[in-house]
N, C-alpha and C positions, 0 to 999 in steps of 0.2 A: 178102368171102365168108364164109358160113358153114361150117364144116367138118362141121356136125350134118348129120342127114338126118331123114326120116321114113321109117318102116316099117310095112308092114303086113304081116302072116302070113296069108297068104291061107287056111290051113289052117281058120282062124276067120271066115271073113269071107263077105260074099255075093258071088255071081260077079262081078257088076260092079263093086264095090267098088275104090275107089284110095286110095292114103295120101293123106292132107290135105298141102298144098303148105308146105312149110317156112317160109315167109315166115309164114302165117296162124298156123302153132303158134308161131313166136317173137312174134309180137303176141299171142297169148293169154296165153305166158309172161310178158311184159313187162307186161302188163295185171292178171295175177293180182293180188290182195291176201291170198290166203291158198293155202297148199299142205300137203298131208299127206304126213308122211315115214314111209315103212316101211324098217324093219331088221329085224336078227335077233339074238336074244339069245344068248348063247353057248351055252346049251343048244338052240338053234334054233327056238324060239316067236317068233314074229313079234311086234313091237312098232311099232303105226301112232300117230302125234300129229301134231295141226295145228302149223304153225309159220309164220312169215313168210320167204319167200325173195325174194332180187332178181337178177335177170337182168345180168349185167356182165361185159363183154369175152369174149362166146361162152362163160359157164359161170353157172352157178346159184350163189348162195351164201347161207347161213345161218346163224347163230349157236345156240351151244348152250352152257351150261357143263359142266365136266369133272364132273360129278356127275350130270347128268342121265342118262336113260336112253339115249336115242339115242347120246350121246356115248361110253359104256361099250359098247356094243353095235357102234358104229363103230371103237373100238381093235383089237378081234378080228375083225372083220368089216367092211371099208370097202365092200362092196357096200350100194347104196341106190337106192330108187325115189321120186321125187317127184311127187306125182300134184295136179293141178287141174283145175278145170271147174266143171259145174253139176251140179244136181241134177234135171234136167228129161228125159224119157226122149226127147221128140223135137225139141229145140232145143240149140243149143249145141255146145261143141266140148270133150271130155274129153282131157287130156294127161298121159301118164305118160314121164316123164325116169328113164331108167335109167343108173346108171354106178358110177363109183367115187368115194366121198367123200375127197379130200385136204385134211387140216389146213392152213390158211391163218393165219399170225401176222404177217406184214406189217403194219404198222401203214398206211402208203399204200392197199394193197389193202382 
């Protein structure tokens, strides 16, 4: 059972809209080849860059070097959004995963 869920902010949706079922969202995450990561610089400006991420054990994992802008940003503000989807208006599923990035250094993980 996944502790995660999908949410739909009804203030910004059509009256009959509903959240995409979690299983469909998870499948899209598992099959994605590319994500876009959004972080905030120390001065508050956004930073967005593409990266590869992997869904494992109920979490998204990605790698970055200590000198990369995203790593520097995450040191001062661990809040992050990872986005994946398509560039078509009428088809596909766009997914935004918001949360806190925690550094993982365990070799087995």
